[in-house]
Backbone bond lengths (Angstrom), bond angles and torsions (degrees), N, CA, C in turn:
res aa  C-N    CA-C-N  psi(-1)  N-CA   C-N-CA  omega(-1)  CA-C   N-CA-C  phi
1 X - - - 1.446 - - 1.527 108.26 -
2 X 1.302 117.25 136.51 1.459 122.93 179.23 1.517 110.12 -72.04
3 X 1.318 116.10 139.96 1.461 121.73 175.27 1.524 108.13 -94.69
4 X 1.307 116.28 134.96 1.454 121.40 -178.06 1.521 109.01 -120.89
5 X 1.315 116.95 132.61 1.457 121.53 174.47 1.518 107.26 -103.27
6 X 1.321 116.27 126.75 1.453 121.76 -175.62 1.517 109.54 -120.18
7 X 1.303 116.67 131.86 1.453 121.54 174.74 1.520 107.92 -107.54
8 X 1.320 115.88 125.57 1.456 120.87 -178.69 1.514 108.55 -105.49
9 X 1.323 116.57 115.67 1.455 120.65 177.35 1.519 108.75 -78.26
10 X 1.317 116.32 138.73 1.456 120.70 179.45 1.515 113.01 86.71
11 X 1.327 117.57 10.36 1.459 120.49 -178.13 1.530 111.11 -64.08
12 X 1.324 117.71 -38.67 1.462 120.22 179.00 1.528 111.31 -61.40
13 X 1.322 116.69 -40.11 1.457 121.06 177.85 1.532 110.02 -65.56
14 X 1.328 115.73 -42.06 1.462 120.80 178.34 1.526 110.68 -60.95
15 X 1.330 115.95 -45.73 1.468 120.40 179.20 1.522 110.55 -63.37
16 X 1.317 117.51 -41.98 1.467 120.64 179.65 1.524 110.90 -61.45
17 X 1.325 117.12 -40.73 1.461 120.33 178.05 1.522 111.35 -63.69
18 X 1.331 116.39 -40.06 1.459 119.88 -178.68 1.527 111.79 -76.06
19 X 1.344 117.56 -27.74 1.461 119.57 177.44 1.524 110.73 -63.23
20 X 1.323 116.69 -32.99 1.467 120.24 177.42 1.515 111.13 -63.35
21 X 1.346 116.08 -31.77 1.460 121.13 -179.08 1.527 112.90 -91.67
22 X 1.330 117.29 -5.90 1.461 121.45 -170.79 1.524 112.96 -57.91
23 X 1.300 118.38 -33.91 1.458 120.23 -179.33 1.522 111.53 -68.33
24 X 1.319 117.43 -29.48 1.458 120.87 -177.49 1.528 112.70 -92.37
25 X 1.320 116.89 -22.72 1.458 120.35 -176.16 1.521 111.18 -114.09
26 X 1.323 117.09 151.54 1.457 119.88 175.52 1.532 109.78 -90.07
27 X 1.320 116.46 174.30 1.465 121.63 -174.77 1.527 112.06 -57.80
28 X 1.326 117.31 -44.22 1.466 119.99 -177.95 1.526 110.74 -62.51
29 X 1.319 117.52 -42.79 1.462 120.79 179.82 1.526 110.70 -62.85
30 X 1.341 117.00 -40.86 1.463 120.69 178.32 1.532 110.75 -64.61
31 X 1.326 116.77 -42.06 1.463 120.45 -179.50 1.529 110.42 -67.78
32 X 1.318 117.96 -36.52 1.468 121.00 176.42 1.532 109.59 -60.56
33 X 1.325 116.94 -45.49 1.465 120.66 179.52 1.530 111.58 -64.51
34 X 1.327 116.88 -44.22 1.461 120.63 -179.48 1.528 110.85 -66.61
35 X 1.328 117.37 -40.06 1.462 121.05 179.00 1.525 110.71 -64.82
36 X 1.315 116.74 -38.54 1.469 120.61 176.99 1.531 110.42 -62.67
37 X 1.340 116.97 -39.13 1.461 120.36 178.75 1.530 111.06 -66.70
38 X 1.325 117.42 -41.67 1.468 121.16 178.28 1.530 110.08 -66.08
39 X 1.333 117.09 -40.98 1.464 121.09 178.56 1.531 110.22 -61.83
40 X 1.316 117.40 -43.41 1.468 120.83 179.25 1.524 110.84 -61.98
41 X 1.333 116.94 -40.92 1.468 120.71 179.71 1.530 110.53 -68.32
42 X 1.329 117.13 -42.48 1.468 120.35 178.57 1.522 110.20 -63.16
43 X 1.318 116.52 -40.57 1.463 121.24 178.52 1.529 110.53 -62.92
44 X 1.314 115.84 -40.17 1.467 121.24 -179.93 1.526 111.39 -66.80
45 X 1.335 117.02 -37.31 1.465 121.59 -174.89 1.525 114.06 -89.22
46 X 1.318 118.03 -13.27 1.471 120.73 -178.08 1.526 110.03 -66.14
47 X 1.343 116.83 126.84 1.463 119.10 177.62 1.526 110.18 -66.63
48 X 1.310 115.98 146.07 1.464 119.85 -177.28 1.519 109.88 -120.64
49 X 1.308 115.31 115.40 1.460 121.81 169.42 1.524 105.76 -109.46
50 X 1.322 115.13 -66.97 1.456 120.59 173.65 1.521 111.88 -107.77
51 X 1.339 117.33 -8.36 1.456 121.51 176.34 1.515 115.53 88.46
52 X 1.347 116.95 5.71 1.463 119.89 -177.10 1.533 111.36 -64.27
53 X 1.320 117.45 -44.77 1.461 121.02 -179.75 1.524 110.62 -61.25
54 X 1.308 116.83 -48.45 1.467 121.13 -178.61 1.525 111.25 -59.48
55 X 1.319 117.10 -42.90 1.475 120.79 -179.88 1.519 112.36 -69.89
56 X 1.332 117.11 -22.62 1.459 120.01 -176.01 1.533 113.45 -86.17
57 X 1.323 118.48 -10.50 1.468 120.96 179.96 1.527 109.54 -64.08
58 X 1.331 115.97 124.89 1.457 121.25 -174.55 1.525 110.53 -128.93
59 X 1.337 117.45 116.51 1.468 119.48 175.56 1.528 110.35 -83.16
60 X 1.322 116.34 147.55 1.462 120.73 175.12 1.523 109.45 -147.74
61 X 1.326 115.20 148.11 1.465 121.72 177.82 1.518 108.13 -134.88
62 X 1.324 116.14 129.49 1.460 122.50 175.84 1.516 108.30 -121.90
63 X 1.307 116.21 149.33 1.452 120.42 175.75 1.509 112.27 127.93
64 X 1.312 114.48 -170.35 1.463 120.57 -179.11 1.520 109.62 -129.33
65 X 1.327 117.17 -164.33 1.460 120.07 -174.67 1.529 113.33 -69.30
66 X 1.342 117.67 -15.87 1.464 120.74 -178.80 1.525 114.04 -99.33
67 X 1.323 116.63 -36.71 1.464 121.65 -178.20 1.522 108.13 -139.44
68 X 1.321 116.66 129.59 1.460 120.09 -179.23 1.520 109.95 -146.30
69 X 1.337 115.03 156.55 1.455 121.76 179.88 1.521 108.37 -138.24
70 X 1.319 116.20 134.02 1.453 120.62 179.42 1.512 111.27 -118.31
71 X 1.323 116.03 153.31 1.463 121.11 178.78 1.522 109.43 -150.69
72 X 1.320 115.01 151.97 1.462 121.91 170.10 1.517 104.50 -122.99
73 X 1.317 116.62 119.33 1.451 120.27 -174.74 1.525 111.42 -129.66
74 X 1.324 114.16 171.65 1.456 121.77 176.72 1.516 108.43 -147.58
75 X 1.311 116.95 154.01 1.462 120.40 175.40 1.527 111.67 -105.05
76 X 1.325 116.28 11.93 1.461 121.24 179.03 1.527 108.86 -80.65
77 X 1.332 116.63 122.05 1.450 121.48 -173.59 1.527 113.92 -62.19
78 X 1.325 117.38 -33.82 1.467 120.46 -176.49 1.527 113.40 -85.55
79 X 1.315 118.52 2.71 1.472 122.03 -177.10 1.519 112.30 -58.11
80 X 1.316 117.56 -37.36 1.467 121.19 -177.91 1.528 112.13 -64.66
81 X 1.308 117.69 -20.24 1.460 121.59 -176.67 1.530 112.96 -97.73
82 X 1.299 117.15 -0.69 1.467 120.58 -177.15 1.505 111.85 -91.82
């Protein structure tokens, strides 16, 4: 599987916004919100020819209220080159 390095612009602003909510939300809820934001940005930036790449973007969140991890992935082989 190809490894992809992604740079997210505005991540510090996103984190600052979520830090304000951190007292009211647990880790999983924060990661769900952040993953949704990354998924929306990836969806916006995905090139569209037939739309297969855009439709294949899949957000996922694992973990509990104390520790959580989010990801946006695809099974499209050419995604790393887009």
